[in-house]
C-alpha positions as CSV (number, residue, x, y, z in Angstrom):
1,M,0.0,0.0,0.0
2,K,1.2,3.5,-0.9
3,Y,1.0,6.2,1.8
4,V,1.3,9.6,0.1
5,N,2.9,12.4,2.0
6,S,4.4,10.0,4.5
7,G,7.6,8.0,5.0
8,A,9.9,6.4,7.5
9,L,13.4,6.6,8.9
10,F,15.1,3.5,10.1
11,S,18.3,3.1,12.1
12,R,21.3,2.4,9.9
13,K,24.5,0.5,10.6
14,K,27.4,3.0,11.0
15,T,30.1,2.3,8.4
16,S,32.0,5.5,9.2
17,D,31.9,8.5,11.6
18,K,30.3,10.5,8.8
19,A,27.6,7.9,7.8
20,P,24.0,8.8,8.7
21,D,22.4,7.3,11.8
22,F,19.0,7.0,10.1
23,G,17.8,6.6,6.5
24,G,14.6,6.1,4.7
25,D,12.1,7.5,2.1
26,L,9.5,10.2,2.0
27,L,6.8,10.1,-0.7
28,I,5.3,13.6,-1.4
29,S,2.4,14.1,-3.8
30,A,2.7,16.4,-6.7
31,D,-0.4,18.2,-5.5
32,L,1.2,19.1,-2.2
33,I,4.3,20.4,-3.9
34,K,2.3,22.5,-6.3
35,S,0.2,24.0,-3.4
36,L,3.2,25.1,-1.3
37,P,4.2,28.8,-1.3
38,R,7.7,29.6,-2.5
39,D,10.0,32.2,-0.9
40,A,11.9,34.9,-2.8
41,D,14.5,32.4,-3.9
42,G,11.9,29.9,-5.2
43,D,12.5,27.5,-2.3
44,I,9.6,25.7,-0.6
45,K,9.2,24.7,3.1
46,I,7.6,21.4,4.1
47,E,6.5,20.7,7.6
48,L,7.4,17.2,9.0
49,A,5.9,15.4,11.9
50,A,7.4,12.2,13.3
51,W,6.3,9.4,15.6
52,V,8.5,6.7,17.2
53,R,7.0,3.3,16.2
54,Q,8.0,-0.3,16.9
55,S,8.4,-3.0,14.2
56,A,9.8,-6.5,14.3
57,K,13.2,-5.1,13.3
58,G,13.2,-2.4,16.0
59,E,12.2,1.2,16.5
60,F,11.8,3.6,13.6
61,F,10.3,7.1,12.9
62,S,7.1,7.3,11.0
63,L,6.9,10.6,9.1
64,R,4.1,12.8,7.7
65,A,4.7,15.8,5.4
66,S,2.3,18.7,5.1
67,A,2.2,22.4,4.2
68,P,3.6,24.6,7.0
69,F,1.0,25.7,9.6
70,Q,-0.4,29.1,9.0
71,P,-2.8,30.6,11.5
72,K,-6.3,31.5,10.2
73,K,-6.9,35.1,9.7
74,E,-9.4,36.7,12.0
75,K,-12.8,37.4,10.5
76,E,-13.6,41.0,9.9
77,D,-16.8,42.4,11.5
78,A,-19.9,42.0,9.4
79,I,-20.7,45.7,10.0
80,P,-18.0,48.1,8.9
81,D,-16.7,50.4,11.7
82,P,-17.6,54.0,10.6
83,W,-14.9,55.4,13.0
84,A,-12.1,53.4,11.5
């Protein structure tokens, strides 16, 4: 089964001091990528959430990717303020 906008990081065997401790994959949908705002350099930011899970082979991190959180704008009053 394919889990879009999710992935996992598993512990890796260290082969050198510079080798990563964890490795894995993250599958991100094209729709999510298209919907993300870009900064002045054209870069995008993706928010990641992680959960520690247990499998038969040991602990791993379960990942979820999403657009960065943006607080909702406050609703304006239905009646305009004549004094503003």
